[in-house]
py3Dmol code that shows the C-alpha trace and the ligand (Angstrom):
import py3Dmol

protein = """\
ATOM      1  CA  MET A   1       0.000   0.000   0.000  1.00  0.00           C
ATOM      2  CA  THR A   2       1.281   3.482  -0.846  1.00  0.00           C
ATOM      3  CA  ALA A   3       0.563   6.152   1.758  1.00  0.00           C
ATOM      4  CA  ILE A   4      -0.336   9.770   0.910  1.00  0.00           C
ATOM      5  CA  GLY A   5       2.998  11.556   0.261  1.00  0.00           C
ATOM      6  CA  GLN A   6       4.871   8.383  -0.792  1.00  0.00           C
ATOM      7  CA  THR A   7       5.961   8.057  -4.447  1.00  0.00           C
ATOM      8  CA  THR A   8       5.044   5.098  -6.687  1.00  0.00           C
ATOM      9  CA  ASP A   9       7.309   3.438  -9.333  1.00  0.00           C
ATOM     10  CA  LYS A  10       5.821   5.826 -11.944  1.00  0.00           C
ATOM     11  CA  GLY A  11       6.797   8.924  -9.946  1.00  0.00           C
ATOM     12  CA  ASP A  12       3.210   9.790  -8.883  1.00  0.00           C
ATOM     13  CA  THR A  13       2.457  10.325  -5.235  1.00  0.00           C
ATOM     14  CA  ALA A  14      -0.393   8.374  -3.644  1.00  0.00           C
ATOM     15  CA  GLY A  15      -2.050  11.781  -3.140  1.00  0.00           C
ATOM     16  CA  ASP A  16      -1.897  12.511  -6.928  1.00  0.00           C
ATOM     17  CA  ILE A  17      -3.468   9.158  -7.792  1.00  0.00           C
ATOM     18  CA  SER A  18      -6.061   9.387  -5.034  1.00  0.00           C
ATOM     19  CA  SER A  19      -7.233  12.848  -6.054  1.00  0.00           C
ATOM     20  CA  HIS A  20      -7.376  11.786  -9.732  1.00  0.00           C
ATOM     21  CA  VAL A  21      -9.498   8.726  -8.830  1.00  0.00           C
ATOM     22  CA  ALA A  22     -11.768  10.871  -6.599  1.00  0.00           C
ATOM     23  CA  GLU A  23     -12.316  13.331  -9.486  1.00  0.00           C
ATOM     24  CA  GLN A  24     -13.003  10.441 -11.867  1.00  0.00           C
ATOM     25  CA  LEU A  25     -15.648   9.047  -9.501  1.00  0.00           C
ATOM     26  CA  VAL A  26     -17.416  12.403  -9.319  1.00  0.00           C
ATOM     27  CA  HIS A  27     -17.178  12.745 -13.133  1.00  0.00           C
ATOM     28  CA  LEU A  28     -18.649   9.238 -13.509  1.00  0.00           C
ATOM     29  CA  ALA A  29     -21.605  10.225 -11.299  1.00  0.00           C
ATOM     30  CA  ARG A  30     -22.198  13.354 -13.445  1.00  0.00           C
ATOM     31  CA  LEU A  31     -22.060  11.311 -16.661  1.00  0.00           C
ATOM     32  CA  VAL A  32     -24.878   9.053 -15.414  1.00  0.00           C
ATOM     33  CA  HIS A  33     -27.391  11.893 -15.571  1.00  0.00           C
ATOM     34  CA  GLY A  34     -25.614  14.348 -17.897  1.00  0.00           C
ATOM     35  CA  GLY A  35     -25.841  12.133 -20.975  1.00  0.00           C
ATOM     36  CA  SER A  36     -29.286  10.714 -20.278  1.00  0.00           C
ATOM     37  CA  SER A  37     -31.908  11.088 -22.994  1.00  0.00           C
ATOM     38  CA  ASP A  38     -34.637  11.117 -20.312  1.00  0.00           C
ATOM     39  CA  GLN A  39     -34.267  14.444 -18.468  1.00  0.00           C
ATOM     40  CA  CYS A  40     -37.773  14.531 -16.986  1.00  0.00           C
ATOM     41  CA  LEU A  41     -36.584  13.643 -13.458  1.00  0.00           C
ATOM     42  CA  THR A  42     -33.775  15.372 -11.575  1.00  0.00           C
ATOM     43  CA  PRO A  43     -30.832  13.313 -10.239  1.00  0.00           C
ATOM     44  CA  ALA A  44     -32.325  13.675  -6.705  1.00  0.00           C
ATOM     45  CA  GLN A  45     -35.710  12.353  -7.917  1.00  0.00           C
ATOM     46  CA  TRP A  46     -34.038   9.381  -9.626  1.00  0.00           C
ATOM     47  CA  THR A  47     -32.078   8.640  -6.452  1.00  0.00           C
ATOM     48  CA  ALA A  48     -35.293   8.719  -4.400  1.00  0.00           C
ATOM     49  CA  LEU A  49     -37.220   6.513  -6.828  1.00  0.00           C
ATOM     50  CA  ARG A  50     -34.364   3.990  -6.899  1.00  0.00           C
ATOM     51  CA  TYR A  51     -33.990   4.137  -3.109  1.00  0.00           C
ATOM     52  CA  PHE A  52     -37.662   3.407  -2.357  1.00  0.00           C
ATOM     53  CA  ALA A  53     -37.613   0.520  -4.835  1.00  0.00           C
ATOM     54  CA  ARG A  54     -34.583  -1.036  -3.094  1.00  0.00           C
ATOM     55  CA  ALA A  55     -35.080  -0.168   0.594  1.00  0.00           C
ATOM     56  CA  ASN A  56     -36.557  -2.645   3.085  1.00  0.00           C
ATOM     57  CA  ARG A  57     -39.784  -2.106   5.056  1.00  0.00           C
ATOM     58  CA  PHE A  58     -37.834  -0.529   7.972  1.00  0.00           C
ATOM     59  CA  SER A  59     -36.184   2.060   5.693  1.00  0.00           C
ATOM     60  CA  ARG A  60     -38.906   3.249   3.290  1.00  0.00           C
ATOM     61  CA  THR A  61     -39.435   6.538   5.151  1.00  0.00           C
ATOM     62  CA  PRO A  62     -38.593  10.115   4.126  1.00  0.00           C
ATOM     63  CA  SER A  63     -36.188  10.449   7.081  1.00  0.00           C
ATOM     64  CA  ALA A  64     -34.239   7.265   6.167  1.00  0.00           C
ATOM     65  CA  PHE A  65     -34.052   8.566   2.584  1.00  0.00           C
ATOM     66  CA  SER A  66     -32.660  11.893   3.855  1.00  0.00           C
ATOM     67  CA  GLU A  67     -29.841   9.951   5.567  1.00  0.00           C
ATOM     68  CA  PHE A  68     -29.191   7.833   2.476  1.00  0.00           C
ATOM     69  CA  HIS A  69     -29.083  10.928   0.239  1.00  0.00           C
ATOM     70  CA  ALA A  70     -27.059  12.903   2.831  1.00  0.00           C
ATOM     71  CA  THR A  71     -29.526  15.777   2.691  1.00  0.00           C
ATOM     72  CA  THR A  72     -31.857  17.557   5.111  1.00  0.00           C
ATOM     73  CA  ARG A  73     -35.218  16.067   6.037  1.00  0.00           C
ATOM     74  CA  GLY A  74     -36.964  19.093   4.492  1.00  0.00           C
ATOM     75  CA  THR A  75     -35.210  18.637   1.135  1.00  0.00           C
ATOM     76  CA  ALA A  76     -35.839  14.869   1.162  1.00  0.00           C
ATOM     77  CA  SER A  77     -39.484  15.469   1.987  1.00  0.00           C
ATOM     78  CA  GLN A  78     -39.856  17.897  -0.969  1.00  0.00           C
ATOM     79  CA  THR A  79     -38.297  15.312  -3.331  1.00  0.00           C
ATOM     80  CA  VAL A  80     -40.704  12.633  -2.070  1.00  0.00           C
ATOM     81  CA  LYS A  81     -43.690  14.990  -2.421  1.00  0.00           C
ATOM     82  CA  SER A  82     -42.729  15.820  -6.020  1.00  0.00           C
ATOM     83  CA  LEU A  83     -42.595  12.095  -6.912  1.00  0.00           C
ATOM     84  CA  ILE A  84     -45.972  11.520  -5.237  1.00  0.00           C
ATOM     85  CA  ALA A  85     -47.401  14.383  -7.346  1.00  0.00           C
ATOM     86  CA  LEU A  86     -46.002  12.699 -10.488  1.00  0.00           C
ATOM     87  CA  GLY A  87     -47.660   9.407  -9.482  1.00  0.00           C
ATOM     88  CA  PHE A  88     -44.368   7.494  -9.039  1.00  0.00           C
ATOM     89  CA  LEU A  89     -44.531   7.159  -5.210  1.00  0.00           C
ATOM     90  CA  GLU A  90     -47.398   6.858  -2.756  1.00  0.00           C
ATOM     91  CA  ARG A  91     -47.676   7.399   0.978  1.00  0.00           C
ATOM     92  CA  HIS A  92     -49.069   4.660   3.264  1.00  0.00           C
ATOM     93  CA  ALA A  93     -49.695   4.495   7.015  1.00  0.00           C
ATOM     94  CA  ASN A  94     -46.677   3.038   8.835  1.00  0.00           C
ATOM     95  CA  LYS A  95     -47.984   0.325  11.178  1.00  0.00           C
ATOM     96  CA  SER A  96     -44.686   0.082  13.079  1.00  0.00           C
ATOM     97  CA  ASP A  97     -44.248   3.865  13.552  1.00  0.00           C
ATOM     98  CA  GLY A  98     -47.322   6.111  13.666  1.00  0.00           C
ATOM     99  CA  ARG A  99     -45.160   9.276  13.408  1.00  0.00           C
ATOM    100  CA  SER A 100     -43.749   8.370  10.004  1.00  0.00           C
ATOM    101  CA  ALA A 101     -45.279   7.458   6.633  1.00  0.00           C
ATOM    102  CA  LEU A 102     -44.229   4.396   4.663  1.00  0.00           C
ATOM    103  CA  ILE A 103     -43.388   5.277   1.057  1.00  0.00           C
ATOM    104  CA  GLU A 104     -44.039   2.758  -1.728  1.00  0.00           C
ATOM    105  CA  VAL A 105     -43.206   2.849  -5.445  1.00  0.00           C
ATOM    106  CA  THR A 106     -46.362   2.755  -7.607  1.00  0.00           C
ATOM    107  CA  PRO A 107     -46.681   0.571 -10.751  1.00  0.00           C
ATOM    108  CA  ALA A 108     -45.994   3.781 -12.775  1.00  0.00           C
ATOM    109  CA  GLY A 109     -42.826   4.309 -10.696  1.00  0.00           C
ATOM    110  CA  HIS A 110     -41.622   0.761 -11.414  1.00  0.00           C
ATOM    111  CA  GLU A 111     -42.327   1.348 -15.114  1.00  0.00           C
ATOM    112  CA  LYS A 112     -40.326   4.596 -14.960  1.00  0.00           C
ATOM    113  CA  LEU A 113     -37.372   2.746 -13.414  1.00  0.00           C
ATOM    114  CA  LYS A 114     -37.020   0.783 -16.674  1.00  0.00           C
ATOM    115  CA  ASP A 115     -35.606   4.063 -18.105  1.00  0.00           C
ATOM    116  CA  ASP A 116     -33.224   4.575 -15.170  1.00  0.00           C
ATOM    117  CA  PRO A 117     -30.127   6.417 -16.486  1.00  0.00           C
ATOM    118  CA  LEU A 118     -28.035   4.432 -13.984  1.00  0.00           C
ATOM    119  CA  SER A 119     -28.619   1.316 -16.134  1.00  0.00           C
ATOM    120  CA  ALA A 120     -25.859   2.409 -18.535  1.00  0.00           C
ATOM    121  CA  LEU A 121     -23.324   2.375 -15.693  1.00  0.00           C
ATOM    122  CA  THR A 122     -24.751  -0.917 -14.366  1.00  0.00           C
ATOM    123  CA  ARG A 123     -24.192  -2.475 -17.803  1.00  0.00           C
ATOM    124  CA  ALA A 124     -20.635  -1.092 -17.974  1.00  0.00           C
ATOM    125  CA  ILE A 125     -19.839  -2.650 -14.575  1.00  0.00           C
ATOM    126  CA  ALA A 126     -21.395  -5.963 -15.666  1.00  0.00           C
ATOM    127  CA  LEU A 127     -18.976  -6.025 -18.624  1.00  0.00           C
ATOM    128  CA  LEU A 128     -15.949  -6.113 -16.281  1.00  0.00           C
ATOM    129  CA  PRO A 129     -14.335  -9.530 -15.781  1.00  0.00           C
ATOM    130  CA  ALA A 130     -15.859 -11.238 -12.705  1.00  0.00           C
ATOM    131  CA  ASP A 131     -12.713 -10.992 -10.553  1.00  0.00           C
ATOM    132  CA  GLU A 132     -12.269  -7.264 -11.326  1.00  0.00           C
ATOM    133  CA  ARG A 133     -15.951  -6.662 -10.631  1.00  0.00           C
ATOM    134  CA  GLY A 134     -15.647  -8.398  -7.254  1.00  0.00           C
ATOM    135  CA  ARG A 135     -12.553  -6.355  -6.302  1.00  0.00           C
ATOM    136  CA  PHE A 136     -14.263  -3.142  -7.481  1.00  0.00           C
ATOM    137  CA  ALA A 137     -17.347  -3.932  -5.330  1.00  0.00           C
ATOM    138  CA  THR A 138     -15.103  -4.427  -2.293  1.00  0.00           C
ATOM    139  CA  VAL A 139     -13.185  -1.192  -2.908  1.00  0.00           C
ATOM    140  CA  VAL A 140     -16.372   0.869  -3.398  1.00  0.00           C
ATOM    141  CA  SER A 141     -17.872  -0.646  -0.243  1.00  0.00           C
ATOM    142  CA  VAL A 142     -14.741   0.215   1.789  1.00  0.00           C
ATOM    143  CA  LEU A 143     -14.740   3.792   0.408  1.00  0.00           C
ATOM    144  CA  ALA A 144     -18.462   4.228   1.188  1.00  0.00           C
ATOM    145  CA  SER A 145     -17.907   2.986   4.765  1.00  0.00           C
ATOM    146  CA  THR A 146     -14.882   5.263   5.272  1.00  0.00           C
ATOM    147  CA  MET A 147     -16.774   8.317   3.976  1.00  0.00           C
ATOM    148  CA  ALA A 148     -19.904   7.487   6.024  1.00  0.00           C
ATOM    149  CA  ARG A 149     -17.800   7.177   9.205  1.00  0.00           C
ATOM    150  CA  SER A 150     -16.011  10.472   8.514  1.00  0.00           C
ATOM    151  CA  ARG A 151     -19.409  12.202   8.070  1.00  0.00           C
ATOM    152  CA  THR A 152     -20.968  10.257  10.992  1.00  0.00           C
ATOM    153  CA  ALA A 153     -23.606   9.122   8.486  1.00  0.00           C
ATOM    154  CA  PRO A 154     -25.251   5.666   8.505  1.00  0.00           C
ATOM    155  CA  ILE A 155     -23.769   2.939   6.313  1.00  0.00           C
ATOM    156  CA  PHE A 156     -26.470   1.345   4.180  1.00  0.00           C
ATOM    157  CA  GLY A 157     -26.220  -2.377   3.471  1.00  0.00           C
ATOM    158  CA  ASN A 158     -28.286  -5.550   3.467  1.00  0.00           C
ATOM    159  CA  CYS A 159     -29.032  -8.336   5.946  1.00  0.00           C
ATOM    160  CA  GLY A 160     -26.542 -10.811   4.473  1.00  0.00           C
ATOM    161  CA  GLU A 161     -23.614  -8.649   5.631  1.00  0.00           C
ATOM    162  CA  CYS A 162     -25.199  -7.183   8.772  1.00  0.00           C
ATOM    163  CA  GLY A 163     -24.050  -7.745  12.351  1.00  0.00           C
ATOM    164  CA  HIS A 164     -27.691  -7.639  13.549  1.00  0.00           C
ATOM    165  CA  CYS A 165     -28.681 -10.621  11.370  1.00  0.00           C
ATOM    166  CA  ASP A 166     -28.987 -13.936  13.247  1.00  0.00           C
ATOM    167  CA  THR A 167     -29.127 -17.021  11.015  1.00  0.00           C
ATOM    168  CA  THR A 168     -28.388 -19.562  13.749  1.00  0.00           C
ATOM    169  CA  GLY A 169     -32.025 -20.587  14.374  1.00  0.00           C
ATOM    170  CA  GLY A 170     -32.285 -22.934  11.392  1.00  0.00           C
ATOM    171  CA  GLY A 171     -35.459 -21.173  10.118  1.00  0.00           C
ATOM    172  CA  PRO A 172     -35.853 -17.649   8.708  1.00  0.00           C
ATOM    173  CA  ALA A 173     -33.110 -15.144   9.636  1.00  0.00           C
ATOM    174  CA  TYR A 174     -33.883 -12.883  12.618  1.00  0.00           C
ATOM    175  CA  CYS A 175     -33.036  -9.181  12.932  1.00  0.00           C
ATOM    176  CA  ARG A 176     -31.841  -8.420  16.477  1.00  0.00           C
ATOM    177  CA  CYS A 177     -32.141  -4.650  15.804  1.00  0.00           C
ATOM    178  CA  THR A 178     -35.773  -4.511  14.631  1.00  0.00           C
ATOM    179  CA  GLN A 179     -36.675  -7.760  16.477  1.00  0.00           C
ATOM    180  CA  SER A 180     -38.333  -9.171  13.362  1.00  0.00           C
ATOM    181  CA  LEU A 181     -38.139 -12.323  11.277  1.00  0.00           C
ATOM    182  CA  LEU A 182     -36.655 -11.558   7.866  1.00  0.00           C
ATOM    183  CA  ASN A 183     -38.083 -12.792   4.590  1.00  0.00           C
ATOM    184  CA  GLN A 184     -36.223 -13.397   1.322  1.00  0.00           C
ATOM    185  CA  ASP A 185     -36.997  -9.887  -0.009  1.00  0.00           C
ATOM    186  CA  ASP A 186     -35.606  -8.284   3.171  1.00  0.00           C
ATOM    187  CA  MET A 187     -32.296 -10.137   2.786  1.00  0.00           C
ATOM    188  CA  SER A 188     -31.180  -8.247  -0.324  1.00  0.00           C
ATOM    189  CA  ALA A 189     -32.832  -4.862   0.374  1.00  0.00           C
ATOM    190  CA  LEU A 190     -31.122  -1.674   1.586  1.00  0.00           C
ATOM    191  CA  CYS A 191     -31.436  -0.970   5.308  1.00  0.00           C
ATOM    192  CA  VAL A 192     -30.834   2.214   7.310  1.00  0.00           C
ATOM    193  CA  ASP A 193     -30.143   0.167  10.485  1.00  0.00           C
ATOM    194  CA  PHE A 194     -27.383  -1.876   8.820  1.00  0.00           C
ATOM    195  CA  LEU A 195     -24.338  -2.584  10.975  1.00  0.00           C
ATOM    196  CA  PRO A 196     -21.349  -4.048   9.108  1.00  0.00           C
ATOM    197  CA  ALA A 197     -20.584  -7.547  10.470  1.00  0.00           C
ATOM    198  CA  PRO A 198     -16.961  -8.288  11.403  1.00  0.00           C
ATOM    199  CA  PRO A 199     -15.275  -9.813   8.269  1.00  0.00           C
ATOM    200  CA  ASN A 200     -14.779 -13.209  10.015  1.00  0.00           C
ATOM    201  CA  LEU A 201     -18.566 -13.564  10.492  1.00  0.00           C
ATOM    202  CA  ARG A 202     -19.540 -12.917   6.842  1.00  0.00           C
TER     203      ARG A 202
END
"""
ligand_1 = """\
8
SF4
S -30.447 -7.560 9.941
Fe -29.427 -5.573 9.646
S -29.794 -5.059 7.499
Fe -31.271 -6.648 8.072
S -33.122 -5.555 8.740
Fe -31.880 -5.944 10.575
S -30.620 -4.114 10.829
Fe -31.421 -4.092 8.731
"""
view = py3Dmol.view(width=600, height=400)
view.addModel(protein, "pdb")
view.setStyle({"model": 0}, {"cartoon": {"style": "trace"}})
view.addModel(ligand_1, "xyz")
view.setStyle({"model": 1}, {"stick": {}})
view.zoomTo()
view.show()
């Protein structure tokens, strides 16, 4: 590993390479929406629509989305309201928390997601050789965790890699955080209460 300030064989410092990669990542994120032929939703609206389609039943709330999108609750709430007005999201009563609404993607919202501009990047990643794709996934996950810790923001993940997930009972997995049995859909969904499990327990 080359530390910031150390020089590589090519004469670059780790700082040079790191800042170039950081700029490339930001550029990549801009390209996702910048070149899209479908400009009818803003990047924030796409992020919200995608989030509510992927989040589990404990995380489909405007406040969990505000944490995921690293924005204020007021801004997140406005984004959600705009998607409800467009007919892509709908608000339901939240049986487990009367103070918060549960947000669901409507059939029109799921149809809209077929035009998701992120699909182009998803396809580009899928074209990588399997071993490179696996290493890339690990690196991105480590970077996301490091950034979330530095911003004291939650780390989003799914049950399969969560320290709260108990699979020792032989039956369905159990979430020790929400004290609920987990179904198959929960296992791969995004969760605001995710706690990374120690690597030796994954
Ligand atoms: S096990 Fe972890 S990721 Fe799954 S629902 Fe519980 S807190 Fe969320």
